[in-house]
N, C-alpha and C positions, 0 to 999 in steps of 0.2 A: 275641572278639567285635568287629564294627565299632564304630565311634563314632556312626554315625548314617547316613541316607539323605537324599539330595535328590529330590524327587518332581517331575517334570515331566511336561508332556503333550505330544501332538503338536499340539494345538490349544487353544483355550480352550472350556471346557464340557465337556470329556470325562470328567471325574470324580476328578480330581486331589484334590479335597476330602474326597470320599467314602472314595478308598484310603487317604489319609493318616490319617483319622479311624479308619477300620477298623483300620490297623496300630497307631495310636497305642492304641486301647482293648483290643487284643490283648496288646501288650507290657506294659500296664500288668497285665492278668489273669494274665500269666504271671510277674509279680513283676519286672519289670524298670523300674527308675526312667526313663522317658522324657520328654523334653521336646519341645514342637512349637513351631514358629516358620513365620510367613508373613510374610517381610520387608517385601513392600509388596503391599497390596492395593486394587485399583482397584474402581469400580463399588459403593462404600460408601453405602447410604443414610443421609440426615439424620434424626436424631431428636432432638427438644428441642435443636436446635442444635449437635448433635455427630454427627460421622462414625462409624457403628458397623459396625466389619468384621466381618461375619456368618460368613465362612469361619474366620477366626481364632478367633472366639469358640466355634464348632463344633468346631474342633481341642482348644481349651483343655478344653471338657467332655468330650470324647471320652477324652481323656489323664487326666482327674481332676486337671489342673494347678492350681496355686495361685501361678502364676508371674504377675506382673503383665502387663497386657494390652499396655503400652507396650514390653514385654521381646519378648513373642512377635509382636507387629505395631508396629513402630516407624513406620511409614509407611502413611497411607491416604488414598485419594483418591476423590473423590465421582463422577468420569465414568466411566463404563464404556468406557476407552480404554486402549491401551497405557500403561504409566506414564508414559513419558517426556513423551508428549502430554498426558495427563491433568495431570500436576504442572505442564507449562508453561502450560495454560489457567488453571490454578487458582493460579498465582502459588506454588509450592511448590517448594521446593529438596529434592530425594533426596539425602540425606546418606549416602554410601557408610560414610564412617567409622563413622556411628552404626549401621548395618545390622551391619556386621562387629562391634563392640563388643557388642551385644546377643548377636549369635551367639555370641560367645566367652563371654560370662557364662552363656548357657543350657547351653553345652557343658560348662563346668565345674561346673556345677551338676547335671546329670544324667549317668547312665551311657549313654544314648543320645538322639539327637535327630533328630527328624523336621522337614525343612524343605520345605515346598511353595513352589513356584516361582509366577510370575505368567504364564499363558499357556503358550507353548512356549519352546524353549530359544533361540530367536534373537529373543525379544520384548525392545525396547530398554527400559532402565530410566532411562538418562540420556545424553543425547547419543549417542554411539556406543557406549556401555556396554551389554551384553546380558545377559540372565539367564545364558547360559553362562559369561560372565566371573565371577558370583556363586558359580556351582558350583565352579569352579576355585580361587578366593580360599578357599573354606569347605573345599575338599577332601573332598567327601564322594562316594561312589559315588553313581551315579544311577539311579532307578527311573523307568521310561516309561510312562504311561498314554495309552492309545490308546482312542476310541471306536470300537466295532465297527461300522462302516457303511461305504457306498461311499468310497472315498477311503483307508480304513485302512491298506492295504497301503502306498501310496504315501508317506502323511505318516509311517508307522512307520519306513519304510525311511530316509526324508530325515532323521529324527530320529535314528535311530541312527548312521548313517553320519556325520552332523554332529557327534556327541559322540565317535565313534572317531577322525576327522581331528583333534580337540582334545585327544587322549589322555585323556578322561575315562573313567573306568571305569564300565561298565554292569552293573548286578544282572541286570536282565531287563526283559520288557515285561509289562503287564497289559492286556488288553482289557476292556472294560466296555460291556455294553450299554445302550443309552439308551431303547431303546422295548420294549415287553412283547412285541409280535410282531415279529421280526425278518424282513428281507428276505433275499432270495438273498445279497446281499454279506455281512451280518453272519453268516450260517450258514456261508458258506464262509471268511471271514477265520482263524478258528482252524485250518483245515486248510491254507490256503496260506502263511500267516507263517512256520512252522517251517521251512519248505523254503529261504526266503528270509533269514531273520534269521540275524545271525552271534552272536546273544545269545539267552538262552533266552526261550522264551513262557512266561511262568510260571503264568498261569491266565486264565481268562474269567470274569468276575462277572456274575451275571444282571441283568435289570432290577430295579431297586429302586424302588418307588413312595415318594413322602413321605419322602425321605432322613433329613430333617432330625428326623422323628418316630422313628427307629430307635432304640432302647435300646441300650445300651453291648455287652452279651452278644451282641446280633444282629450288631452293627459287627464284633465281634472274630470272630464266625463266618465273616462273608464272606472272611477271610483264611485263618483256621486251617483251615475244611474243605478248602482248596484248595491251599495251599502250604505247605512245611515252613518254619517259621519260622528254621531253621539257613540256610537259602538266603538269607534276607534280612539278617538280624544276625550269623551265623558261629556257631561253636561246633561242638559235637558233632551229627554227622547224625542226622536223625530218619526215620521211614518218610514217604513222601509221601502226602498226601492225596490226593482226586480233584481234579485241576485244573480239570475241567469242560471240557476240550478235546475230548474224544471226540464 
């Protein structure tokens, strides 16, 4: 079995948190001790004087985790900007050593760990330090989430080829529908991408309204019904569910 996955997106707001939470819920349901991590989260609302990392909290709930929030999300920023810029504006130092330390603690504590990045693979975390550098330091295979809309083919190919140029292992790509009634582009992406990608298009996730209200069982089903768990975590092969690509 693999030690974990790093989930990145082709852009911000493409469904990384949904996919990561669904995976966490499924792994827990299958009896796998799973940890979750969102090393850096920007765009955190302030409540009672404290920044609340909503994505990290959603992941912790989906995983049924009892880990301290400071481990799961050691760096939170208020401005909805690239972390390097948000940190600069807010006078916050993104401590890379702390991110690595928290990751190692969670990795040792759990059988499998899911790490959700910030935005895309080349988002700057600190000065010239990018999310891709964090992926390489954590030494986890990459799962790429793309929004199925106009531009998805270009963004997905750019992300996969960038990762390949950096010698990062890619498990595959998941397409996520952000609108209930897709346009021609969103309907054609699942058919066009497999002919262009050098990695598997694992599944297409349908539009999910009110994501944060989904129960864990429904979250787990988003992945379980579409991807063989062995593809993601390793281990004995299972029969492949319907990926929703037809």
